[in-house]
PyMOL Python script that loads the backbone (N, CA, C, O; Angstrom):
from pymol import cmd

cmd.read_pdbstr("""\
ATOM      1  N   UNK A   1     -34.099  10.309 -20.145  1.00  0.00           N
ATOM      2  CA  UNK A   1     -34.704   9.796 -21.689  1.00  0.00           C
ATOM      3  C   UNK A   1     -36.202   9.458 -21.044  1.00  0.00           C
ATOM      4  O   UNK A   1     -36.650   8.722 -20.164  1.00  0.00           O
ATOM      5  N   UNK A   2     -36.694  10.394 -21.966  1.00  0.00           N
ATOM      6  CA  UNK A   2     -38.062  10.297 -21.627  1.00  0.00           C
ATOM      7  C   UNK A   2     -39.537   8.667 -22.487  1.00  0.00           C
ATOM      8  O   UNK A   2     -40.197   8.555 -23.519  1.00  0.00           O
ATOM      9  N   UNK A   3     -39.305   7.804 -21.178  1.00  0.00           N
ATOM     10  CA  UNK A   3     -40.452   6.269 -21.951  1.00  0.00           C
ATOM     11  C   UNK A   3     -41.713   6.373 -21.394  1.00  0.00           C
ATOM     12  O   UNK A   3     -41.777   6.603 -20.186  1.00  0.00           O
ATOM     13  N   UNK A   4     -42.438   6.285 -21.852  1.00  0.00           N
ATOM     14  CA  UNK A   4     -44.310   5.425 -21.762  1.00  0.00           C
ATOM     15  C   UNK A   4     -43.595   3.957 -20.931  1.00  0.00           C
ATOM     16  O   UNK A   4     -42.549   3.362 -21.187  1.00  0.00           O
ATOM     17  N   UNK A   5     -44.493   3.730 -20.016  1.00  0.00           N
ATOM     18  CA  UNK A   5     -44.868   2.350 -19.071  1.00  0.00           C
ATOM     19  C   UNK A   5     -46.072   2.450 -19.290  1.00  0.00           C
ATOM     20  O   UNK A   5     -46.602   3.528 -19.020  1.00  0.00           O
ATOM     21  N   UNK A   6     -46.400   2.010 -19.514  1.00  0.00           N
ATOM     22  CA  UNK A   6     -48.120   1.276 -19.487  1.00  0.00           C
ATOM     23  C   UNK A   6     -47.869   0.137 -18.699  1.00  0.00           C
ATOM     24  O   UNK A   6     -47.087  -0.806 -18.575  1.00  0.00           O
ATOM     25  N   UNK A   7     -49.245   0.827 -18.050  1.00  0.00           N
ATOM     26  CA  UNK A   7     -49.700   0.374 -16.691  1.00  0.00           C
ATOM     27  C   UNK A   7     -50.998  -0.426 -16.779  1.00  0.00           C
ATOM     28  O   UNK A   7     -52.125  -0.054 -17.105  1.00  0.00           O
ATOM     29  N   UNK A   8     -50.567  -1.559 -16.423  1.00  0.00           N
ATOM     30  CA  UNK A   8     -52.183  -2.801 -16.188  1.00  0.00           C
ATOM     31  C   UNK A   8     -53.575  -2.214 -15.041  1.00  0.00           C
ATOM     32  O   UNK A   8     -53.716  -1.434 -14.100  1.00  0.00           O
ATOM     33  N   UNK A   9     -54.705  -3.533 -16.163  1.00  0.00           N
ATOM     34  CA  UNK A   9     -55.646  -2.363 -15.257  1.00  0.00           C
ATOM     35  C   UNK A   9     -55.059  -3.182 -13.486  1.00  0.00           C
ATOM     36  O   UNK A   9     -55.366  -2.572 -12.462  1.00  0.00           O
ATOM     37  N   UNK A  10     -54.410  -4.263 -13.399  1.00  0.00           N
ATOM     38  CA  UNK A  10     -54.487  -4.538 -12.033  1.00  0.00           C
ATOM     39  C   UNK A  10     -54.472  -3.303 -11.174  1.00  0.00           C
ATOM     40  O   UNK A  10     -55.401  -3.045 -10.408  1.00  0.00           O
ATOM     41  N   UNK A  11     -52.844  -2.141 -11.380  1.00  0.00           N
ATOM     42  CA  UNK A  11     -52.179  -1.807 -10.420  1.00  0.00           C
ATOM     43  C   UNK A  11     -52.406  -0.117 -11.218  1.00  0.00           C
ATOM     44  O   UNK A  11     -51.373   0.519 -11.427  1.00  0.00           O
ATOM     45  N   UNK A  12     -53.652   0.467 -11.588  1.00  0.00           N
ATOM     46  CA  UNK A  12     -53.689   1.644 -12.305  1.00  0.00           C
ATOM     47  C   UNK A  12     -54.459   1.790 -10.843  1.00  0.00           C
ATOM     48  O   UNK A  12     -54.942   2.920 -10.909  1.00  0.00           O
ATOM     49  N   UNK A  13     -54.772   1.304  -9.731  1.00  0.00           N
ATOM     50  CA  UNK A  13     -54.880   1.692  -8.383  1.00  0.00           C
ATOM     51  C   UNK A  13     -54.217   2.772  -7.648  1.00  0.00           C
ATOM     52  O   UNK A  13     -54.466   3.833  -7.076  1.00  0.00           O
ATOM     53  N   UNK A  14     -52.493   1.361  -8.177  1.00  0.00           N
ATOM     54  CA  UNK A  14     -51.815   2.619  -8.130  1.00  0.00           C
ATOM     55  C   UNK A  14     -50.658   4.119  -8.071  1.00  0.00           C
ATOM     56  O   UNK A  14     -49.790   4.745  -7.462  1.00  0.00           O
ATOM     57  N   UNK A  15     -51.499   4.000  -9.209  1.00  0.00           N
ATOM     58  CA  UNK A  15     -50.801   4.892 -10.585  1.00  0.00           C
ATOM     59  C   UNK A  15     -52.657   6.604 -10.840  1.00  0.00           C
ATOM     60  O   UNK A  15     -52.868   7.462 -11.698  1.00  0.00           O
ATOM     61  N   UNK A  16     -53.309   6.240  -9.723  1.00  0.00           N
ATOM     62  CA  UNK A  16     -54.547   7.215  -9.778  1.00  0.00           C
ATOM     63  C   UNK A  16     -55.193   7.153 -11.103  1.00  0.00           C
ATOM     64  O   UNK A  16     -55.537   8.127 -11.772  1.00  0.00           O
ATOM     65  N   UNK A  17     -55.322   5.927 -11.408  1.00  0.00           N
ATOM     66  CA  UNK A  17     -55.667   5.631 -11.781  1.00  0.00           C
ATOM     67  C   UNK A  17     -55.533   5.468 -14.122  1.00  0.00           C
ATOM     68  O   UNK A  17     -56.126   5.081 -15.129  1.00  0.00           O
ATOM     69  N   UNK A  18     -54.067   6.242 -13.513  1.00  0.00           N
ATOM     70  CA  UNK A  18     -53.295   6.176 -15.006  1.00  0.00           C
ATOM     71  C   UNK A  18     -53.125   4.997 -16.059  1.00  0.00           C
ATOM     72  O   UNK A  18     -52.167   4.305 -15.714  1.00  0.00           O
ATOM     73  N   UNK A  19     -53.673   4.565 -17.131  1.00  0.00           N
ATOM     74  CA  UNK A  19     -52.921   3.509 -17.472  1.00  0.00           C
ATOM     75  C   UNK A  19     -51.697   3.750 -18.032  1.00  0.00           C
ATOM     76  O   UNK A  19     -50.833   2.878 -17.929  1.00  0.00           O
ATOM     77  N   UNK A  20     -51.439   4.877 -18.664  1.00  0.00           N
ATOM     78  CA  UNK A  20     -49.553   5.550 -18.885  1.00  0.00           C
ATOM     79  C   UNK A  20     -49.380   6.364 -18.048  1.00  0.00           C
ATOM     80  O   UNK A  20     -50.187   7.004 -17.375  1.00  0.00           O
ATOM     81  N   UNK A  21     -47.799   6.352 -18.082  1.00  0.00           N
ATOM     82  CA  UNK A  21     -47.088   7.252 -17.363  1.00  0.00           C
ATOM     83  C   UNK A  21     -45.391   7.503 -18.290  1.00  0.00           C
ATOM     84  O   UNK A  21     -44.715   6.718 -18.954  1.00  0.00           O
ATOM     85  N   UNK A  22     -45.229   8.702 -17.987  1.00  0.00           N
ATOM     86  CA  UNK A  22     -44.127   8.661 -18.535  1.00  0.00           C
ATOM     87  C   UNK A  22     -42.815   9.247 -17.092  1.00  0.00           C
ATOM     88  O   UNK A  22     -42.889  10.103 -16.209  1.00  0.00           O
ATOM     89  N   UNK A  23     -41.696   8.217 -17.521  1.00  0.00           N
ATOM     90  CA  UNK A  23     -40.141   8.257 -16.517  1.00  0.00           C
ATOM     91  C   UNK A  23     -39.479   8.469 -17.467  1.00  0.00           C
ATOM     92  O   UNK A  23     -39.691   8.475 -18.679  1.00  0.00           O
ATOM     93  N   UNK A  24     -37.956   8.794 -16.329  1.00  0.00           N
ATOM     94  CA  UNK A  24     -37.080   8.864 -17.300  1.00  0.00           C
ATOM     95  C   UNK A  24     -36.523   7.625 -17.168  1.00  0.00           C
ATOM     96  O   UNK A  24     -37.066   6.776 -16.461  1.00  0.00           O
ATOM     97  N   UNK A  25     -35.502   7.413 -17.764  1.00  0.00           N
ATOM     98  CA  UNK A  25     -34.126   6.495 -17.951  1.00  0.00           C
ATOM     99  C   UNK A  25     -33.712   5.826 -18.727  1.00  0.00           C
ATOM    100  O   UNK A  25     -34.442   5.214 -19.507  1.00  0.00           O
ATOM    101  N   UNK A  26     -32.487   5.754 -18.736  1.00  0.00           N
ATOM    102  CA  UNK A  26     -31.836   5.339 -19.466  1.00  0.00           C
ATOM    103  C   UNK A  26     -31.258   3.394 -20.074  1.00  0.00           C
ATOM    104  O   UNK A  26     -30.728   3.020 -21.120  1.00  0.00           O
ATOM    105  N   UNK A  27     -31.679   2.658 -18.882  1.00  0.00           N
ATOM    106  CA  UNK A  27     -32.144   1.475 -19.183  1.00  0.00           C
ATOM    107  C   UNK A  27     -33.400   0.901 -18.291  1.00  0.00           C
ATOM    108  O   UNK A  27     -33.717   1.692 -17.403  1.00  0.00           O
ATOM    109  N   UNK A  28     -34.186  -0.306 -18.332  1.00  0.00           N
ATOM    110  CA  UNK A  28     -34.880  -0.703 -17.957  1.00  0.00           C
ATOM    111  C   UNK A  28     -34.635  -0.347 -15.919  1.00  0.00           C
ATOM    112  O   UNK A  28     -34.993   0.509 -15.111  1.00  0.00           O
ATOM    113  N   UNK A  29     -33.834  -1.602 -15.917  1.00  0.00           N
ATOM    114  CA  UNK A  29     -33.229  -0.669 -14.346  1.00  0.00           C
ATOM    115  C   UNK A  29     -33.627   0.826 -14.192  1.00  0.00           C
ATOM    116  O   UNK A  29     -34.286   1.232 -13.235  1.00  0.00           O
ATOM    117  N   UNK A  30     -33.256   1.485 -15.034  1.00  0.00           N
ATOM    118  CA  UNK A  30     -33.544   2.697 -13.983  1.00  0.00           C
ATOM    119  C   UNK A  30     -35.525   3.499 -13.901  1.00  0.00           C
ATOM    120  O   UNK A  30     -36.196   4.182 -13.126  1.00  0.00           O
ATOM    121  N   UNK A  31     -35.680   2.825 -15.233  1.00  0.00           N
ATOM    122  CA  UNK A  31     -36.658   3.627 -15.525  1.00  0.00           C
ATOM    123  C   UNK A  31     -37.550   3.089 -14.622  1.00  0.00           C
ATOM    124  O   UNK A  31     -37.996   3.978 -13.896  1.00  0.00           O
ATOM    125  N   UNK A  32     -37.970   2.048 -14.381  1.00  0.00           N
ATOM    126  CA  UNK A  32     -38.170   0.921 -13.104  1.00  0.00           C
ATOM    127  C   UNK A  32     -38.348   1.783 -11.981  1.00  0.00           C
ATOM    128  O   UNK A  32     -39.361   2.159 -11.392  1.00  0.00           O
ATOM    129  N   UNK A  33     -36.741   2.082 -11.764  1.00  0.00           N
ATOM    130  CA  UNK A  33     -36.735   2.825 -10.352  1.00  0.00           C
ATOM    131  C   UNK A  33     -37.485   3.983  -9.854  1.00  0.00           C
ATOM    132  O   UNK A  33     -38.155   4.198  -8.843  1.00  0.00           O
ATOM    133  N   UNK A  34     -37.064   4.846 -11.176  1.00  0.00           N
ATOM    134  CA  UNK A  34     -38.368   5.905 -11.018  1.00  0.00           C
ATOM    135  C   UNK A  34     -39.745   6.037 -11.143  1.00  0.00           C
ATOM    136  O   UNK A  34     -40.452   6.885 -10.599  1.00  0.00           O
ATOM    137  N   UNK A  35     -40.195   4.841 -12.149  1.00  0.00           N
ATOM    138  CA  UNK A  35     -41.273   4.593 -10.964  1.00  0.00           C
ATOM    139  C   UNK A  35     -41.719   3.662  -9.924  1.00  0.00           C
ATOM    140  O   UNK A  35     -42.894   3.435  -9.638  1.00  0.00           O
ATOM    141  N   UNK A  36     -40.601   3.103  -9.342  1.00  0.00           N
ATOM    142  CA  UNK A  36     -40.658   3.087  -7.747  1.00  0.00           C
ATOM    143  C   UNK A  36     -40.982   4.477  -7.310  1.00  0.00           C
ATOM    144  O   UNK A  36     -42.063   4.804  -6.819  1.00  0.00           O
ATOM    145  N   UNK A  37     -40.091   5.176  -7.498  1.00  0.00           N
ATOM    146  CA  UNK A  37     -40.100   5.960  -6.357  1.00  0.00           C
ATOM    147  C   UNK A  37     -40.981   7.045  -6.815  1.00  0.00           C
ATOM    148  O   UNK A  37     -40.871   7.914  -5.949  1.00  0.00           O
ATOM    149  N   UNK A  38     -41.728   7.418  -7.642  1.00  0.00           N
ATOM    150  CA  UNK A  38     -42.622   8.784  -7.976  1.00  0.00           C
ATOM    151  C   UNK A  38     -43.788   7.093  -7.738  1.00  0.00           C
ATOM    152  O   UNK A  38     -44.167   7.629  -6.696  1.00  0.00           O
ATOM    153  N   UNK A  39     -44.329   6.162  -7.758  1.00  0.00           N
ATOM    154  CA  UNK A  39     -44.914   5.183  -6.977  1.00  0.00           C
ATOM    155  C   UNK A  39     -44.693   4.500  -6.022  1.00  0.00           C
ATOM    156  O   UNK A  39     -44.673   3.270  -6.071  1.00  0.00           O
ATOM    157  N   UNK A  40     -44.538   5.021  -5.232  1.00  0.00           N
ATOM    158  CA  UNK A  40     -44.304   3.537  -4.348  1.00  0.00           C
ATOM    159  C   UNK A  40     -44.831   2.068  -3.962  1.00  0.00           C
ATOM    160  O   UNK A  40     -44.143   1.048  -3.928  1.00  0.00           O
ATOM    161  N   UNK A  41     -45.470   2.121  -3.831  1.00  0.00           N
ATOM    162  CA  UNK A  41     -46.825   1.135  -3.542  1.00  0.00           C
ATOM    163  C   UNK A  41     -46.624   0.092  -4.625  1.00  0.00           C
ATOM    164  O   UNK A  41     -46.991  -1.062  -4.401  1.00  0.00           O
ATOM    165  N   UNK A  42     -46.097   0.399  -5.720  1.00  0.00           N
ATOM    166  CA  UNK A  42     -45.710  -0.496  -6.924  1.00  0.00           C
ATOM    167  C   UNK A  42     -45.117  -1.278  -6.655  1.00  0.00           C
ATOM    168  O   UNK A  42     -45.469  -2.373  -7.093  1.00  0.00           O
ATOM    169  N   UNK A  43     -43.680  -1.217  -5.656  1.00  0.00           N
ATOM    170  CA  UNK A  43     -42.767  -1.798  -5.648  1.00  0.00           C
ATOM    171  C   UNK A  43     -42.885  -3.043  -5.787  1.00  0.00           C
ATOM    172  O   UNK A  43     -42.491  -3.754  -6.711  1.00  0.00           O
ATOM    173  N   UNK A  44     -43.715  -3.443  -4.379  1.00  0.00           N
ATOM    174  CA  UNK A  44     -44.709  -4.960  -4.287  1.00  0.00           C
ATOM    175  C   UNK A  44     -44.961  -5.767  -4.267  1.00  0.00           C
ATOM    176  O   UNK A  44     -45.014  -6.850  -3.686  1.00  0.00           O
ATOM    177  N   UNK A  45     -45.335  -4.764  -5.633  1.00  0.00           N
ATOM    178  CA  UNK A  45     -46.453  -5.880  -6.292  1.00  0.00           C
ATOM    179  C   UNK A  45     -45.504  -5.889  -7.682  1.00  0.00           C
ATOM    180  O   UNK A  45     -46.147  -6.353  -8.624  1.00  0.00           O
ATOM    181  N   UNK A  46     -44.045  -5.468  -8.070  1.00  0.00           N
ATOM    182  CA  UNK A  46     -43.058  -5.850  -9.018  1.00  0.00           C
ATOM    183  C   UNK A  46     -42.184  -6.902  -8.546  1.00  0.00           C
ATOM    184  O   UNK A  46     -41.893  -8.089  -8.698  1.00  0.00           O
ATOM    185  N   UNK A  47     -41.881  -5.712  -7.807  1.00  0.00           N
ATOM    186  CA  UNK A  47     -40.421  -7.113  -6.683  1.00  0.00           C
ATOM    187  C   UNK A  47     -40.715  -8.373  -5.529  1.00  0.00           C
ATOM    188  O   UNK A  47     -41.664  -8.302  -4.747  1.00  0.00           O
ATOM    189  N   UNK A  48     -40.158  -9.043  -5.541  1.00  0.00           N
ATOM    190  CA  UNK A  48     -40.062  -9.469  -4.132  1.00  0.00           C
ATOM    191  C   UNK A  48     -39.141  -9.027  -3.201  1.00  0.00           C
ATOM    192  O   UNK A  48     -38.222  -8.219  -3.334  1.00  0.00           O
ATOM    193  N   UNK A  49     -39.574  -9.777  -2.068  1.00  0.00           N
ATOM    194  CA  UNK A  49     -38.257  -9.630  -0.864  1.00  0.00           C
ATOM    195  C   UNK A  49     -36.481  -9.458  -1.672  1.00  0.00           C
ATOM    196  O   UNK A  49     -35.902  -8.858  -0.767  1.00  0.00           O
ATOM    197  N   UNK A  50     -36.184  -9.513  -1.989  1.00  0.00           N
ATOM    198  CA  UNK A  50     -34.744  -9.441  -2.814  1.00  0.00           C
ATOM    199  C   UNK A  50     -34.225  -8.478  -3.311  1.00  0.00           C
ATOM    200  O   UNK A  50     -33.052  -8.114  -3.226  1.00  0.00           O
ATOM    201  N   UNK A  51     -35.901  -7.576  -4.376  1.00  0.00           N
ATOM    202  CA  UNK A  51     -35.355  -7.001  -5.164  1.00  0.00           C
ATOM    203  C   UNK A  51     -35.213  -7.209  -6.490  1.00  0.00           C
ATOM    204  O   UNK A  51     -34.978  -6.275  -7.257  1.00  0.00           O
ATOM    205  N   UNK A  52     -35.387  -8.867  -7.022  1.00  0.00           N
ATOM    206  CA  UNK A  52     -35.854  -9.145  -7.557  1.00  0.00           C
ATOM    207  C   UNK A  52     -37.257  -9.129  -8.366  1.00  0.00           C
ATOM    208  O   UNK A  52     -38.210  -9.002  -7.597  1.00  0.00           O
ATOM    209  N   UNK A  53     -37.697  -9.249 -10.039  1.00  0.00           N
ATOM    210  CA  UNK A  53     -38.475  -9.416 -10.480  1.00  0.00           C
ATOM    211  C   UNK A  53     -39.419 -10.401  -9.710  1.00  0.00           C
ATOM    212  O   UNK A  53     -38.942 -11.405  -9.181  1.00  0.00           O
ATOM    213  N   UNK A  54     -40.763 -10.117  -9.648  1.00  0.00           N
ATOM    214  CA  UNK A  54     -41.666 -11.163  -9.612  1.00  0.00           C
ATOM    215  C   UNK A  54     -41.532 -12.077 -10.499  1.00  0.00           C
ATOM    216  O   UNK A  54     -41.088 -11.807 -11.615  1.00  0.00           O
ATOM    217  N   UNK A  55     -41.945 -13.475 -10.093  1.00  0.00           N
ATOM    218  CA  UNK A  55     -41.658 -14.287 -11.891  1.00  0.00           C
ATOM    219  C   UNK A  55     -43.445 -14.435 -12.134  1.00  0.00           C
ATOM    220  O   UNK A  55     -44.130 -15.294 -12.689  1.00  0.00           O
ATOM    221  N   UNK A  56     -43.721 -13.354 -11.536  1.00  0.00           N
ATOM    222  CA  UNK A  56     -44.957 -13.404 -12.934  1.00  0.00           C
ATOM    223  C   UNK A  56     -45.180 -11.967 -14.130  1.00  0.00           C
ATOM    224  O   UNK A  56     -45.717 -11.614 -15.180  1.00  0.00           O
ATOM    225  N   UNK A  57     -44.252 -11.525 -12.936  1.00  0.00           N
ATOM    226  CA  UNK A  57     -44.540  -9.996 -13.909  1.00  0.00           C
ATOM    227  C   UNK A  57     -43.325 -10.155 -14.879  1.00  0.00           C
ATOM    228  O   UNK A  57     -42.135 -10.449 -14.773  1.00  0.00           O
ATOM    229  N   UNK A  58     -44.353  -9.759 -16.055  1.00  0.00           N
ATOM    230  CA  UNK A  58     -42.841  -9.406 -17.327  1.00  0.00           C
ATOM    231  C   UNK A  58     -42.845  -7.809 -18.006  1.00  0.00           C
ATOM    232  O   UNK A  58     -43.587  -6.833 -17.897  1.00  0.00           O
ATOM    233  N   UNK A  59     -41.567  -8.125 -18.776  1.00  0.00           N
ATOM    234  CA  UNK A  59     -41.585  -6.447 -18.457  1.00  0.00           C
ATOM    235  C   UNK A  59     -41.237  -6.383 -20.451  1.00  0.00           C
ATOM    236  O   UNK A  59     -40.365  -7.090 -20.955  1.00  0.00           O
ATOM    237  N   UNK A  60     -42.202  -5.318 -21.360  1.00  0.00           N
ATOM    238  CA  UNK A  60     -41.598  -5.550 -22.794  1.00  0.00           C
ATOM    239  C   UNK A  60     -40.775  -4.233 -22.626  1.00  0.00           C
ATOM    240  O   UNK A  60     -40.518  -3.467 -21.697  1.00  0.00           O
ATOM    241  N   UNK A  61     -40.527  -4.310 -23.745  1.00  0.00           N
ATOM    242  CA  UNK A  61     -39.685  -2.917 -24.285  1.00  0.00           C
ATOM    243  C   UNK A  61     -40.195  -3.219 -26.486  1.00  0.00           C
ATOM    244  O   UNK A  61     -39.924  -4.035 -27.368  1.00  0.00           O
ATOM    245  N   UNK A  62     -41.030  -1.925 -26.328  1.00  0.00           N
ATOM    246  CA  UNK A  62     -41.155  -1.739 -27.758  1.00  0.00           C
ATOM    247  C   UNK A  62     -42.136  -2.694 -28.191  1.00  0.00           C
ATOM    248  O   UNK A  62     -42.671  -2.729 -29.299  1.00  0.00           O
ATOM    249  N   UNK A  63     -42.378  -3.686 -26.945  1.00  0.00           N
ATOM    250  CA  UNK A  63     -42.927  -4.981 -27.686  1.00  0.00           C
ATOM    251  C   UNK A  63     -42.707  -6.182 -27.369  1.00  0.00           C
ATOM    252  O   UNK A  63     -43.433  -7.175 -27.415  1.00  0.00           O
ATOM    253  N   UNK A  64     -40.993  -5.940 -26.838  1.00  0.00           N
ATOM    254  CA  UNK A  64     -40.078  -6.977 -27.097  1.00  0.00           C
ATOM    255  C   UNK A  64     -40.128  -7.691 -25.794  1.00  0.00           C
ATOM    256  O   UNK A  64     -40.836  -6.970 -25.090  1.00  0.00           O
ATOM    257  N   UNK A  65     -39.779  -8.657 -25.139  1.00  0.00           N
ATOM    258  CA  UNK A  65     -39.886  -9.213 -23.854  1.00  0.00           C
ATOM    259  C   UNK A  65     -38.141  -9.206 -23.401  1.00  0.00           C
ATOM    260  O   UNK A  65     -37.247  -9.721 -24.073  1.00  0.00           O
ATOM    261  N   UNK A  66     -37.975  -8.495 -22.123  1.00  0.00           N
ATOM    262  CA  UNK A  66     -36.922  -8.532 -22.075  1.00  0.00           C
ATOM    263  C   UNK A  66     -35.635  -8.955 -21.739  1.00  0.00           C
ATOM    264  O   UNK A  66     -34.488  -8.507 -21.723  1.00  0.00           O
ATOM    265  N   UNK A  67     -36.689 -10.738 -21.282  1.00  0.00           N
ATOM    266  CA  UNK A  67     -36.162 -11.621 -20.816  1.00  0.00           C
ATOM    267  C   UNK A  67     -35.018 -12.527 -22.161  1.00  0.00           C
ATOM    268  O   UNK A  67     -34.181 -13.372 -21.844  1.00  0.00           O
ATOM    269  N   UNK A  68     -35.302 -12.040 -23.699  1.00  0.00           N
ATOM    270  CA  UNK A  68     -34.922 -11.970 -24.562  1.00  0.00           C
ATOM    271  C   UNK A  68     -34.034 -10.807 -25.822  1.00  0.00           C
ATOM    272  O   UNK A  68     -33.762 -10.733 -27.020  1.00  0.00           O
ATOM    273  N   UNK A  69     -33.868 -10.052 -24.502  1.00  0.00           N
ATOM    274  CA  UNK A  69     -32.798  -8.318 -24.928  1.00  0.00           C
ATOM    275  C   UNK A  69     -31.601  -8.755 -23.667  1.00  0.00           C
ATOM    276  O   UNK A  69     -30.884  -9.738 -23.476  1.00  0.00           O
ATOM    277  N   UNK A  70     -31.853  -7.362 -22.915  1.00  0.00           N
ATOM    278  CA  UNK A  70     -30.695  -7.278 -22.205  1.00  0.00           C
ATOM    279  C   UNK A  70     -31.507  -7.862 -20.942  1.00  0.00           C
ATOM    280  O   UNK A  70     -30.569  -8.571 -20.578  1.00  0.00           O
ATOM    281  N   UNK A  71     -32.110  -8.024 -20.362  1.00  0.00           N
ATOM    282  CA  UNK A  71     -33.231  -8.125 -19.034  1.00  0.00           C
ATOM    283  C   UNK A  71     -32.883  -6.603 -18.418  1.00  0.00           C
ATOM    284  O   UNK A  71     -32.651  -5.620 -19.121  1.00  0.00           O
ATOM    285  N   UNK A  72     -32.895  -6.620 -17.273  1.00  0.00           N
ATOM    286  CA  UNK A  72     -32.883  -4.713 -16.820  1.00  0.00           C
ATOM    287  C   UNK A  72     -32.340  -4.051 -16.896  1.00  0.00           C
ATOM    288  O   UNK A  72     -32.452  -2.847 -16.668  1.00  0.00           O
ATOM    289  N   UNK A  73     -31.410  -4.783 -17.322  1.00  0.00           N
ATOM    290  CA  UNK A  73     -30.007  -4.185 -18.395  1.00  0.00           C
ATOM    291  C   UNK A  73     -30.404  -2.915 -19.637  1.00  0.00           C
ATOM    292  O   UNK A  73     -30.074  -1.743 -19.820  1.00  0.00           O
ATOM    293  N   UNK A  74     -31.392  -4.024 -20.396  1.00  0.00           N
ATOM    294  CA  UNK A  74     -31.539  -3.197 -21.442  1.00  0.00           C
ATOM    295  C   UNK A  74     -31.615  -1.539 -21.851  1.00  0.00           C
ATOM    296  O   UNK A  74     -32.062  -0.736 -21.031  1.00  0.00           O
ATOM    297  N   UNK A  75     -31.272  -1.227 -22.817  1.00  0.00           N
ATOM    298  CA  UNK A  75     -31.241   0.280 -23.293  1.00  0.00           C
ATOM    299  C   UNK A  75     -32.954   0.523 -23.518  1.00  0.00           C
ATOM    300  O   UNK A  75     -33.997  -0.115 -23.657  1.00  0.00           O
ATOM    301  N   UNK A  76     -32.455   1.855 -23.450  1.00  0.00           N
ATOM    302  CA  UNK A  76     -33.614   2.448 -23.167  1.00  0.00           C
ATOM    303  C   UNK A  76     -33.758   4.406 -24.389  1.00  0.00           C
ATOM    304  O   UNK A  76     -33.193   5.439 -24.031  1.00  0.00           O
ATOM    305  N   UNK A  77     -34.439   4.310 -25.405  1.00  0.00           N
ATOM    306  CA  UNK A  77     -34.058   5.887 -26.199  1.00  0.00           C
ATOM    307  C   UNK A  77     -35.584   6.237 -26.084  1.00  0.00           C
ATOM    308  O   UNK A  77     -36.611   5.564 -26.166  1.00  0.00           O
ATOM    309  N   UNK A  78     -35.268   7.805 -25.819  1.00  0.00           N
ATOM    310  CA  UNK A  78     -36.296   8.538 -25.884  1.00  0.00           C
ATOM    311  C   UNK A  78     -37.797   8.374 -26.527  1.00  0.00           C
ATOM    312  O   UNK A  78     -38.160   8.643 -27.672  1.00  0.00           O
ATOM    313  N   UNK A  79     -38.313   8.015 -25.780  1.00  0.00           N
ATOM    314  CA  UNK A  79     -40.320   7.823 -27.172  1.00  0.00           C
ATOM    315  C   UNK A  79     -40.064   6.167 -26.736  1.00  0.00           C
ATOM    316  O   UNK A  79     -40.444   5.224 -27.430  1.00  0.00           O
ATOM    317  N   UNK A  80     -39.524   6.073 -25.768  1.00  0.00           N
ATOM    318  CA  UNK A  80     -39.559   4.081 -26.480  1.00  0.00           C
ATOM    319  C   UNK A  80     -40.979   3.536 -25.206  1.00  0.00           C
ATOM    320  O   UNK A  80     -41.072   4.031 -24.083  1.00  0.00           O
ATOM    321  N   UNK A  81     -41.613   2.815 -25.575  1.00  0.00           N
ATOM    322  CA  UNK A  81     -42.826   1.923 -24.555  1.00  0.00           C
ATOM    323  C   UNK A  81     -41.738   0.880 -24.242  1.00  0.00           C
ATOM    324  O   UNK A  81     -40.833   0.282 -24.824  1.00  0.00           O
ATOM    325  N   UNK A  82     -42.386   0.986 -22.817  1.00  0.00           N
ATOM    326  CA  UNK A  82     -41.881  -0.401 -21.613  1.00  0.00           C
ATOM    327  C   UNK A  82     -43.473  -0.789 -21.044  1.00  0.00           C
ATOM    328  O   UNK A  82     -44.113   0.076 -20.445  1.00  0.00           O
ATOM    329  N   UNK A  83     -43.981  -1.998 -21.255  1.00  0.00           N
ATOM    330  CA  UNK A  83     -44.833  -2.291 -20.786  1.00  0.00           C
ATOM    331  C   UNK A  83     -44.902  -3.402 -19.608  1.00  0.00           C
ATOM    332  O   UNK A  83     -43.815  -3.932 -19.380  1.00  0.00           O
ATOM    333  N   UNK A  84     -45.963  -3.834 -18.840  1.00  0.00           N
ATOM    334  CA  UNK A  84     -45.569  -4.057 -17.891  1.00  0.00           C
ATOM    335  C   UNK A  84     -46.786  -5.142 -17.721  1.00  0.00           C
ATOM    336  O   UNK A  84     -47.938  -4.740 -17.557  1.00  0.00           O
ATOM    337  N   UNK A  85     -46.455  -6.608 -17.773  1.00  0.00           N
ATOM    338  CA  UNK A  85     -47.753  -7.624 -18.523  1.00  0.00           C
ATOM    339  C   UNK A  85     -47.496  -8.483 -16.983  1.00  0.00           C
ATOM    340  O   UNK A  85     -46.429  -9.018 -16.684  1.00  0.00           O
ATOM    341  N   UNK A  86     -48.446  -8.470 -16.320  1.00  0.00           N
ATOM    342  CA  UNK A  86     -48.828  -9.106 -15.401  1.00  0.00           C
ATOM    343  C   UNK A  86     -49.292 -10.914 -15.948  1.00  0.00           C
ATOM    344  O   UNK A  86     -50.461 -11.089 -16.288  1.00  0.00           O
ATOM    345  N   UNK A  87     -48.475 -11.924 -15.978  1.00  0.00           N
ATOM    346  CA  UNK A  87     -48.327 -12.932 -16.196  1.00  0.00           C
ATOM    347  C   UNK A  87     -50.108 -13.701 -15.897  1.00  0.00           C
ATOM    348  O   UNK A  87     -50.685 -13.543 -14.821  1.00  0.00           O
ATOM    349  N   UNK A  88     -50.610 -14.352 -16.853  1.00  0.00           N
ATOM    350  CA  UNK A  88     -51.797 -14.793 -16.778  1.00  0.00           C
ATOM    351  C   UNK A  88     -52.492 -16.683 -16.189  1.00  0.00           C
ATOM    352  O   UNK A  88     -53.140 -17.416 -16.935  1.00  0.00           O
ATOM    353  N   UNK A  89     -52.221 -16.920 -15.193  1.00  0.00           N
ATOM    354  CA  UNK A  89     -52.707 -18.457 -14.775  1.00  0.00           C
ATOM    355  C   UNK A  89     -53.800 -19.351 -15.364  1.00  0.00           C
ATOM    356  O   UNK A  89     -54.111 -18.781 -16.410  1.00  0.00           O
ATOM    357  N   UNK A  90     -54.304 -20.097 -15.279  1.00  0.00           N
ATOM    358  CA  UNK A  90     -55.941 -20.385 -16.206  1.00  0.00           C
ATOM    359  C   UNK A  90     -55.821 -22.358 -16.134  1.00  0.00           C
ATOM    360  O   UNK A  90     -54.813 -23.064 -16.099  1.00  0.00           O
ATOM    361  N   UNK A  91     -57.233 -22.729 -16.136  1.00  0.00           N
ATOM    362  CA  UNK A  91     -55.849 -24.296 -16.225  1.00  0.00           C
ATOM    363  C   UNK A  91     -57.946 -24.484 -17.133  1.00  0.00           C
ATOM    364  O   UNK A  91     -58.285 -25.527 -17.692  1.00  0.00           O
TER     365      UNK A  91
END
""", "prot")
cmd.dss("prot")
cmd.show_as("cartoon", "prot")
cmd.util.cbc("prot")
cmd.orient("prot")
């Protein structure tokens, strides 16, 4: 299933400036894996040494935080939109 992945500005250098890319995947984990195969440098920005999502990386599917769905196992359908949102800290 083809899904659109919205790429945040800090990661667009890895995706040749693309703000949105299409990848295949029936779950968030599948789509993320295909994104990482297409753009290998993105993996270290999204995952820690153990392969888990970094604390400051949030993933949304059609505007819904995957933490409140089924996490990385959240199902995807053709045409869904997955957004990578880096957490912002401030004071």
